C-alpha positions in Angstrom: 6.3 13.0 17.2 7.1 16.5 15.6 8.6 17.8 12.3 6.7 15.2 10.3 4.9 16.4 6.8 2.5 13.2 7.0 2.0 11.7 10.5 -0.5 9.1 11.8 -1.4 9.1 15.3 -3.2 6.0 17.4 -4.5 5.2 13.5 -7.0 2.1 14.3 -9.0 1.5 10.7 -10.4 -1.6 9.0 -13.5 -2.5 7.0 -16.9 -2.1 8.3 -16.6 -3.4 11.7 -13.6 -5.4 11.1 -10.4 -3.8 12.5 -7.3 -4.4 10.8 -4.7 -1.7 12.1 -4.5 -1.1 15.5 -3.1 2.1 17.2 -0.3 3.0 14.9 2.0 5.9 15.3 4.3 6.4 12.1 5.6 10.0 10.2 7.2 10.9 7.0 9.4 13.8 7.2 10.1 16.3 4.4 12.9 14.6 1.8 12.6 11.1 3.1 11.9 7.6 2.1 10.2 5.6 4.7 9.6 1.6 4.4 6.6 0.0 5.5 7.4 -3.6 6.0 5.4 -6.9 7.4 3.9 -10.2 6.5 0.9 -10.4 4.2 -2.1 -9.6 6.2 -0.2 -7.4 8.8 -2.1 -4.3 7.7 0.3 -2.6 5.6 -2.3 -1.7 2.4 -4.9 -0.8 5.2 -2.8 1.4 6.7 -2.1 3.4 3.1 -5.6 3.1 2.6 -6.3 5.1 5.7 -3.5 7.5 5.2 -5.3 8.4 1.8 -8.6 8.7 3.0 -9.7 5.4 1.1 -10.7 3.8 4.5 -12.5 5.9 7.3 -10.6 5.8 10.4 -12.0 4.0 13.8 -9.7 6.2 16.1 -7.0 8.3 15.7 -5.9 10.9 13.3 -4.0 11.6 10.2 -1.9 14.9 9.9 -0.3 16.8 6.8 1.5 19.5 8.0 0.1 19.1 11.6 -3.3 19.7 10.1 -6.0 17.0 10.3 -7.0 14.9 7.4 -9.9 13.5 9.2 -13.1 13.5 7.1 -11.4 14.8 4.2 -12.0 12.8 0.6 -9.3 10.9 -1.0 -9.6 13.3 -3.9 -8.7 16.3 -1.7 -6.2 14.3 0.1 -4.4 13.6 -3.1 -4.8 17.2 -4.4 -3.4 18.4 -1.3 -0.2 16.4 -1.7 -0.7 12.8 -0.4 -0.9 10.6 -3.3 -1.4 6.9 -3.3 -0.2 4.2 -6.0 -2.1 1.3 -5.2 -1.0 -2.4 -5.1 -2.1 -3.7 -8.7 -1.4 -0.2 -10.4 -5.3 0.7 -11.1 -4.7 1.8 -14.6 -7.2 1.8 -17.3 -6.2 -1.1 -19.9 -8.0 0.8 -23.0 -6.5 4.5 -22.4 -3.3 4.9 -24.2 -0.1 5.8 -22.1 -0.7 9.6 -22.9 -4.3 9.6 -22.4 -3.8 8.2 -19.1 -1.1 11.0 -17.9 -3.2 13.5 -19.5 -6.1 12.2 -17.5 -4.1 12.8 -14.3 -3.6 15.7 -15.1 -7.2 17.0 -15.9 -8.4 15.3 -12.7 -5.6 17.1 -10.9 -7.2 20.5 -12.1 -4.0 21.2 -14.1 -4.4 23.8 -17.2 -3.3 22.6 -20.7 0.1 24.5 -20.8 1.0 23.2 -17.6 -0.3 19.7 -18.4 2.1 19.6 -21.2 5.0 20.4 -19.2 4.2 17.8 -16.4 3.5 15.1 -19.2 6.8 16.0 -20.6 8.6 15.5 -17.2 6.9 12.3 -17.0 8.1 11.1 -19.9 11.7 12.3 -19.3 11.9 10.1 -15.8 10.4 7.5 -17.4 11.9 7.0 -21.0 10.6 3.8 -21.9 7.1 5.3 -21.3 8.0 8.0 -23.9 8.3 5.2 -26.3 5.0 3.9 -26.0 3.1 6.9 -25.4 0.3 6.0 -28.3 0.2 2.3 -26.9 -2.6 0.9 -24.8 -2.0 0.5 -21.0 -3.2 -2.9 -21.1 -0.6 -4.2 -23.4 2.5 -2.9 -21.9 4.4 -5.4 -19.6 3.7 -5.4 -16.1 7.1 -3.3 -15.3 5.8 -0.6 -17.7 2.3 -0.5 -16.2 4.2 0.1 -12.8 6.3 2.8 -14.3 3.1 4.7 -15.6 1.1 4.2 -12.3 4.0 5.9 -10.7 4.4 8.5 -13.6 0.5 9.0 -12.8 1.1 9.8 -9.4 3.9 11.9 -10.0 1.8 14.1 -12.6 0.0 15.2 -9.2 3.1 16.8 -8.0 2.8 15.3 -4.8 4.5 15.8 -1.4 4.2 12.4 -0.3 3.8 9.4 -2.5 2.9 6.5 -1.0 3.7 3.0 -3.3 1.9 -0.1 -2.2 4.1 -3.3 -3.6 5.5 -1.5 -6.8 8.1 -4.9 -7.3 5.2 -7.4 -7.1 5.4 -9.8 -9.7 8.4 -8.0 -11.7 11.8 -9.2 -13.3 14.5 -8.2 -11.1 16.0 -6.0 -13.6 12.9 -4.0 -13.6 12.7 -3.8 -9.8 16.4 -2.1 -9.7 15.0 0.7 -12.3 12.2 1.1 -10.3 13.9 1.5 -7.1 16.3 3.6 -9.1 13.5 6.2 -9.7 12.3 6.0 -5.9 15.6 6.7 -4.8 15.5 9.9 -6.9 12.2 11.0 -5.8 13.3 13.3 -2.4 15.8 15.0 -5.0 12.4 16.4 -6.7 10.5 17.4 -3.3 8.7 14.2 -3.2 8.6 12.1 0.1 8.1 8.4 -0.2 6.2 6.2 2.1 6.9 2.5 0.5 5.3 -0.8 1.1 7.5 -3.8 -0.5 7.6 -7.2 -0.5 11.2 -7.5 -1.2 12.6 -6.0 2.1 16.2 -5.5 1.1 15.6 -3.2 -1.9 13.3 -1.1 0.4 15.9 -0.9 3.2 18.3 0.1 0.7 16.7 3.1 -0.4 14.9 4.1 2.8 16.3 6.2 5.7 13.9 4.5 8.3 11.3 1.6 8.6 8.2 0.6 10.7 7.4 -3.2 10.7 3.9 -4.2 11.4 2.7 -7.6 13.2 -0.7 -7.8 14.0 -1.9 -4.6 12.6 0.3 -2.6 15.2 4.0 -1.2 15.0 6.3 -3.7 16.4 9.4 -2.0 15.3 10.8 1.2 13.9 14.2 1.9 13.6 17.1 3.2 11.1 16.9 1.4 7.5 20.4 0.9 7.5 20.7 -0.9 11.1 17.7 -3.2 10.1 19.3 -3.9 7.0 22.7 -5.6 8.6 20.8 -7.8 10.8 20.6 -11.2 8.8 17.9 -12.9 10.9 15.4 -9.6 10.8 15.7 -9.6 6.5 15.4 -13.4 6.4 12.7 -13.5 9.1 10.8 -11.0 7.0 10.9 -13.1 4.0 9.2 -15.5 5.5 6.5 -13.5 7.0 8.1 -14.0 10.9 10.1 -10.7 11.8 11.8 -12.5 14.8 10.3 -10.0 17.0 7.2 -11.8 17.8 7.0 -14.9 15.9 3.9 -17.1 16.1 2.9 -20.5 16.8 1.8 -23.0 14.6 2.2 -22.2 10.9 3.7 -18.8 11.2 0.4 -17.0 10.5 -0.4 -13.7 12.3 -3.6 -13.5 14.2 -5.8 -10.5 13.7 -9.3 -10.2 15.1 -12.9 -9.9 13.8 -14.4 -7.5 16.4 -18.1 -8.5 17.4 -19.1 -6.1 20.4 -17.0 -7.5 23.4 -15.8 -10.9 21.5 -13.2 -11.7 19.3 -12.8 -13.9 16.9 -9.0 -14.6 15.5 -8.5 -14.7 12.1 -5.6 -16.0 10.2 -3.4 -13.6 8.4 -3.9 -15.0 4.8 -8.1 -15.1 5.5 -7.7 -11.7 6.5 -5.7 -10.8 3.4 -8.3 -12.3 1.3 -11.4 -10.8 2.9 -9.5 -7.2 2.4 -9.0 -7.9 -1.3 -12.3 -8.9 -2.0 -13.8 -5.9 0.2 -11.5 -3.9 -2.1 -12.2 -5.0 -5.4 -15.8 -5.4 -4.8 -16.4 -2.1 -2.8 -18.6 -3.8 0.1 -18.0 -4.1 3.5 -15.5 -6.5 5.1 -18.1 -8.1 7.3 -20.4 -9.2 4.3 -17.2 -10.6 2.5 -16.5 -12.8 5.4 -20.0 -13.8 5.8 -19.9 -14.7 2.0 -16.7 -16.7 2.4 -18.3 -18.8 5.4 -21.0 -19.8 3.2 -19.0 -20.7 0.1 -17.2 -22.7 2.5 -20.0 -24.3 4.1 -21.8 -25.1 0.4 -18.6 -26.3 -1.5 -18.9 -29.9 -2.7 -16.0 -30.7 -0.4 -17.8 -29.7 2.3 -21.0 -31.4 1.2 -19.3 -34.6 0.8 -18.0 -35.0 4.1 -20.4 -37.3 6.0 -19.4 -36.5 9.4 -19.7 -32.8 9.2 -16.0 -31.9 9.6 -13.6 -30.0 7.2 -12.5 -32.4 4.6 
């Protein structure tokens, strides 16, 4: 790869001893919108967390302008120009809209005079937030909270903005508004890497796309070409891309790496482990053990006299 602004080479990462992403190569060029697609549990969120320094690399490297970010803290990576808007928005519900944006300025080390200009710029992009600047963030609608999360990211003046599941749980009209804003970001000097459940929207704004399956890049290509592939788009919604459909219920298989042995995990279970580990700030291995213990101790399990799962 060459000419990339943000680049991952041979990226392998996960939680504790649980690898979730395997040997991923991807790049985002200057002025480009790139979509990262795949079924639930495919490793999309974990990839963004690795790129932003939230989870450590097990192998490979991440580069910004050709310089390695390995070992850098999430704060230094964000200040360097790679800003992550996480799934779930991550806003502080008891802060007002204006306080949220000014806190972002303070965290970015922005001086007061410049902070005023940056906040004004955010309100010019998100007029609805301007109308609600004195309102507590926790009382905003879901769409408004997502706008606030993106505005907070833009306050950092990123070179690459990574957005995870922007449209999750939002009304179609709000989703369209958000994608219109994302489409305009390269004109403001901001490249975008977006993880998105609405494949058609993502492919419409992106120039290129990567598709993850089982924690690996199964396909990469021109977004417009992929958008014309009806089987691919339809399969993406179902969690089966058609590149390498899995058996049974269509759940992807991942592996819990325990020395030389590997235990296959269903995608749904892996996603539950990943989300709970992130929420509780714990090792994914510990979460897996807790989930197994809870399953063993559940009333349904205890009530099954033959020792089988009820």
